[in-house]
Structure formats: structure tokens, C-alpha cells
N, C-alpha and C positions, 0 to 999 in steps of 0.2 A: 672807460664807457665807449661802448659803438656813438658815431655819430648817423646821422641820416638828413641830406635832405629832400624835403619838401618842395616843390618850383609849381609857381602858379602865377597868372598875370597880371591876377585883379587879385587883392588882400585878403577882400574878405569870400573867397572861394573856401580857403582853409576851414575858419569857424560854419563856413553853411554844408558844407557837404563832407567835410575830411576831417572832423574831428575823432570821430569811431577809427580811422588809423592813425591820427594821431595818435590817441590813447591807447591802442594795441602796444604798439611800436616805444612807449614809456615804464611800457609793462614787462613790454620784454628786456628792460635797461639800455634802451637808449637813447641819445641825446638828441634832439627833436630840433632842428634849424628849418627855418622856411623862407627862399629868393620869392620875392613878390615886389608886387609897384605898391607900396602905400598910398600913395596920393591918389590910390584909388582905389578906393573901398567895396563899388559896384552894390555889394549886398551891405545894404546899411546905408548911413551918413557917415559912420566911422570906424575904427577897428580896435574900441573897449572890449570886443570879444575874445580878443588875444590874449588881453589883460592877466595875469594869472592862473597861463593853460602851463607854464612852461618853455612857450615855441623861444627858441632864438634865432629875432626875424635880422631879414637883411635885405635894406635896401636896394632895388633893381629897376631901372626906369625900363619896364616895358612896354610895350606898345602893340596894339590887334592887330595891325595890317603889315604885312610882309613888304610893303612900299616903303616903309620910310626908314631913313637915315638912324633914325633912334635906334635900328633894332644894333648896331655897330657897340654902341656903346652900353647897349645892353653887355651883350656878345663879352666885350671884355671885365664889366662887371661882374659876371659870370665864374669867366675865367679866373680872376682875382682872388675870388670865394672858393669857388673848387680849391687852385695853390696853395690857399692859406687853412685850407682845411681837410686834414682824410678823414674822406666823407665811408663808409662801410656800406654805403648802397644811398643811390637819385631814387627820387620819387615824382616827373612831372606831368603835367597837366594840361589843357588847352596847345593848341597847335603852335602858336608862336611862341608861344617862350619854352615848351617843349622841343619844338626843333632846335632852337640858338641853345637848349644845355645839353643835349646831345652832340651838339658840333662843342661844344666845350669840355666835353668830362670827354671826348674824345681826343683834343688836344690837351687838357690832361692827367691822361689818363686814369684818370677816374669810371671808377665802372665796380656794382653793375647799375644801367638801366634802365628804368621800368617806366613805362608809358602807359598812363589810363586816357584814352581816348574816349570823353566823353558822346559822343558824337561825331564821327567824320564828317567834312563839311561836302564832302564828295559821298553820295547815294543814290539810292533808284531815285529818280527823275529831276537831279541834280541839272544844275546851267551845267555848259557845256565847258565853258572858262571855270568850273568851281573842280572840275574830272582833273584837268587838262595841270593847273598851280597845286592843285592842294593831293592828288593822286599822286602825280608825278614826288613832289616832295616828299608826302608819305611813305613813297616805294623808296625811294635813295634812303632817307632818315631809316628805313626799318636794319637794313646792313650795319647803323650804328649803336640798334637796340636790342637790351638783350631779353625782357618781355612788354609783347604787347597786349597790355590789358582793352578786351573790350566790353563794354554793358549792354549791348544788344545784339540778337541774334544773325543780321544781317551784313553788321563791319565784323563781327566776328567769323563768318565761311567765307567776305572777299579778303581778309588779314589771315584768314588760313589757307588760301588757297596762295597770294600774290606775296605775301611778305616773306623778307630773311630772317624776320626776329630768331635769333634762337628758338624763343614761346610764344605762342598764343594762347592767351587760355579766355574763357567768357567768365563776368563776375558780374552779375544782371544789377547792378545801382551800387548805390553805398552802402546800406542796412538802412533800413529807415528803425527808428524805434517806437515798434510795437507797441509796447507798457509804458513812454511818456506820451505816447498819443495817445492813448484813452484812460488814461490816470492826470490830462489837463483838468484841471480844475478853474471853473472862471472865476473874477474876481475876489464877486461879491454873495459867493460859494461858501459853505456855512462845513461843504466835507473836504477836506484835499483831496480825493477817490471821486473821479466822474465815474459812470459804468460807461460800459458798453454802449453802440447806440443800437442797438442789439442784442436780444437774449434769447441763449442758448435754440430758441425757436422761431426765430430771425422778425422775435415783434419791437416795436417803440419799448425802451426802458419807460416807465413815467419819468426814473430819475434825469432824464439827459431830455426830456420836454422841457422840465425847470430850466436846465441848462440855457437850454434856446433862447427860452423867454431870458432869463438876466441879459445874456449880450447883446439880441436883438436891443431890450431897451436899452442899454449900454451905446448901442451905437444908432439906435431914434430911429427902428426899421419897426413897421406897424408888427405884431404879433401873428395877424394871418395872411403876408403879405410872401408869396412865393420867390422864394431869394436862388440866384443865380451865384458863384461868386467862382471868379479865376484868380489864380495871385501869379506871378512871373516876373520879371524887368521890362518895361515899356520901350521897345524897343522894336522894329520893325519885322525883327525874328517873331515874336510872342504874336503876332498879329489880331490885339485884341478890337483894332477899327472894323471888323466883324462880326463881332459882339457887339458893337454898337451901332450899327446895320442891322442885326437881330431882335434889337429892342425896340429899335422903331416897326417891327413888324408883328412885335410882340403887342408892342400900345396899341393900335391899328386895330387887332383883334378883338383887345380884348375887352368882353360887355362891362358896364356902369357895375351891375355886379359882383361878377367875379373880382374874387381879390388880386392886388396889384403885383405885378413880376417886377422885382426890381434887382441891379446886375452890383454886385460891389467887387471891382478889380483893387486887387493888393501889389503893389507894386511900386516901383519908381521908373524913373528910366530918362534916356532923351526925349520920348514923345510926349511927355508927362501933359503940357500944356497941349499938341497935338490933339490929341486924344479928346481935350474940356474942349477943344476950341466945337470939333468934331460933332461931341454930344448937344452941345448948341444949337449947333444948323440941322442938326437930323431931331431936333426935337423932342432929346431924351435925359435933358441933362435932370430934370425934377423924378428919372429913375435910373441914376444911374449912383456909382457912390464910389470914390474914387480913395482910398484907404491911405492909401501911402505904401510904404517898407515896415510891416507890420511884424511880432515877435509874439503875438497872441493866433497864431492862423488856425492851430486845433481847433481853441473855442468857437471862431470866427467856421471853418468847417460844418462844424456841428448844429451851428444855429441857422443852415443853407439847408436848400433843398435836391442842390445840383449844380456840381463843378462842371464848368466848361472850359474847354481847353483846344484850342483853334490854331495850333503852335505851330508855325510852318516846317521846320526842322527841330529833332529831338534827336536826345542818346534815348539815354531811360528816367526821363522825365521825375526828377524825384516831385516834386509838388502835387503830380499827379499821384502818384504810389501813396504819401500821407490820406490824399484825399478819400482813397478807396479805405483806409485805414480805420480813419473816421466812419465808414458806413455811407459814404454817397454814392449815390450814380453820378455818371460822365456822359456828358457831349463832349467828342474829343476828334482833332485832326485823321486821315487814316492812313499815317505818317510812321516812315520808324519808331520802334521805342513804343507809342503811345498806344499800337495796335499790337504790342502783346503783352503787354497790360487790361486792355478794354478789349472783350470778347462781346460782339457783333449779337447785342439781341439780349443778354447775360448781365453785364456790368454797364450795359448804359448802346452808344449807338458810338458809330464810325461816321462822320459825315467828310465830304473833300472839303480841302483846305479853305477855297474861299466861297462855298456855293449858302450862302444866308439864308438861304429859306433851308435850306439842308438842319440848317441847326434848330433857325426857330420850328420845323416840323417836329424835330426828335425831344424837344427841351416841351414843346407843349403836348407831346402822349406819354414823354413824365407827368409833366403837371397833371393831365389829366387821370390819371391813376395810379393813385397815391399804391398800391396793392402793387404793382409793379416795380414802381419804388424803392420802395420794404428791398423788395426783390432784390433790385440790382443794388442795393448798399449792402444788403446781405452778403450778397456773394462776392463783390466785391474784396467786405471786411475778411470775408475767409482765403481768397486770393491772393492780398497783400500779404500774408501770413510768408509769403514763399522769399517775398524781400525784406526779412525779416532781421536784423542787426543778427543773433543769433547763427544763419547761416549765412550772410558775406562775413562776417567777421574772421572764422575759421580758414575761412579759404584763403583770407588775407592774410591772412599769421602761417598760413604754410607756405607762401608765394614769399614772403617775407623772408621765412626763416630759411627757405633755400637761397635764396638769391645771396644772404649774410656771409651763408658755409663758405662762399671767395673769397671775401674778401681777405686779404694777404693769406690765404692760402699757398 
């Protein structure tokens, strides 16, 4: 049985984003190994989602920063792992773990190595020091990379022009499960299937309105509230503070007779307490719900009216794709990745990353025009089909088969 090693710096990465590739490799008859820091799940509180997957786990003490001496220990752990196993293929993710993986693979003659960049840390508008540190690092490591996979067009164009990998491919995202997204049932519903948010003519389905009402009741949200939802780690890069400031503007402008706007923040992270304090300081704590990490996001999306995503930096955001597939219009930052997903004025609006007034203006516009919101949601639902598993998985299968054909050849 061929062995394949997947590497990421936080252990929650694979169950959150890479299970499609894990199942694909297992169906190809491979034994899947996973090297990560299992003390840092990041996505969720523990590693329970890895149980029963058949993945063989190996602890490596990865850290995010390139400046820590702990990277030397992680590099040694990777070398020993590669010396102990005859891997037919290595697929690495995340900048620091991918850098150490490629160096260890070169030292142990473990090949081939695929690296998926989930958004380079150097990009149009990035600080110069990011270009100098990460741009230089990735250019040098490209000599040790058999295949570079990019998930957005900006990164792909740059890698294709400047890197020295044997191959560079564009694979737009990890592949969202359209069928699962549209078939997730609420906890209190009688049916195991939930209709898509819109029918074939772009109208709201009555079945889904019931689902939304049930979910709102579970979360103690008024049925007539205008619900804005966002999802992601509570870290500076995700920029949730902009949405709290936006809520202050929305609260100030809402008339007494209008239904109130409520913001749902799904996720946890280092800024949890800081963002809660900010909500208090802005006087919007009554309009904001911090829901923590959720495994029922699709139901929450269907119970919401608009998806807000003000991130400062992304590769190809899965959360935004999934919200689109649920039929939500979106207001997002005008950045790489998100700009490929949201067509301005068609699926929603793209705002300057820190322009609070622009976010508020676009949210008000969607709120004021139900027909526009429905049209945008239907547009996004159709566009999300392009990022479905059924399009992404065959592309990954071709990449895996190509490189594993070189093992012991």
C-alpha cells in the first residue's frame, strides 16, 4: 500500500478543509499519514473529527512564526518521520510547515512534494517586508517543489511567472460539498432533506422559510430581525472589528418601526475577549451574538439574510463559498480570492477593507430591497456550482496520479 503524507501546522486543518483529498487518496488505495501540531487544533477545540477517518497521525511541534527556534525541532521531527516511512507523495500546506517539509524532503530524498498555497502572504497591497520575507522564501523553496497548487488567479499568475517548480496548477479551492450544504436539516425538522433556498425560478422556497424560523428560535433571534452573519477565526486578519463598528452605524440609523439588525459572529480565536469588549464599548452588545465555533453553519446561513466577510487577506475563502451555496448575498472586502467569488452588484458588493461606512451602506442596500437580495442569493447559488467537489476532486485525482507514478519508477 502506497503511503501519502499530508502536512499542516494546525491539526484542525485537515478535518476542516482536506477531507475530500483524504477520502480521494484512500479510494486510490493509499495509506494516509498526517503530520501536524495536535496540541493546536485551531478549528474546533479538539481532534475528535479525526477519529474514525483512518488517518495515521504524527505529532510535529509546528509554530506559525519563521523566527522561532522551535522550527529546528519541528524540522528534525519531519526528517525522522520521512526516514521511517517510504512515502510515495507528500502534500503540504501553510507557509512554515510547508517550508520545513520541503527542506526535510530534500534532505531525506523524499519526493515528490506538492505544496498548496492557501493564499501567499505576499500579494498586491501587502507590506514590503512580507514580500521580502515570504516572497523570497517561496521563490527559493520553489526549486524544491514538484508541484505548486494555487487556489486563486493572482497567486497562480505570479507563481507561473516567477517560480521554478516543475508544475504550477490552478485549483480554485478545496471543493465545497454542494449536496451536503443544500441537504443539511435543522435539529427540529421532521424531514432529513431541506430544499435549496431558491426554486428554479429564483423564488424563496416555503420549506426553507420554516427551517429559518426554527433555527432562529433555537438561537433566540426575533423572527423579523435582519440577520447578518460572518464566520472565521477571531484573529486580526479576519477584521471582525469592522463589522462591530458597522453595527454601531446601523443601530444609529434604524428607525423605531424597523426590524433590528443582528450580527452573528461564528468562530473563536485569540481576539475573542477583545472583540466582546469592543462590542460593549460601541454599545452594540445587544445586537451582536458571539456563537463560537459551530458545526451547524449551513443552518445558520439559511437562517440569515446576508453574509459579511471583511477579511484583510484570503486565498480562496471556503466560508464565503459555502454562504454563496446557501443562497446568501454577500458584502465582502475587495481582496484577492473574495473578488473572484463575489461579482460586484450581482452576487453582492465588495468594499474597501476598512471602510466601515461602505460596509454599512451596502448592507442597508441589501436590506432595503428584498428582490435584490433574492436575485443576488440566487446568482451566488448558481456560481457556487463552479467550486463544487465534483469539479475539484477529479482535478486533484489527476495531480495525485501523475506524481505517484514517479515513486520508485
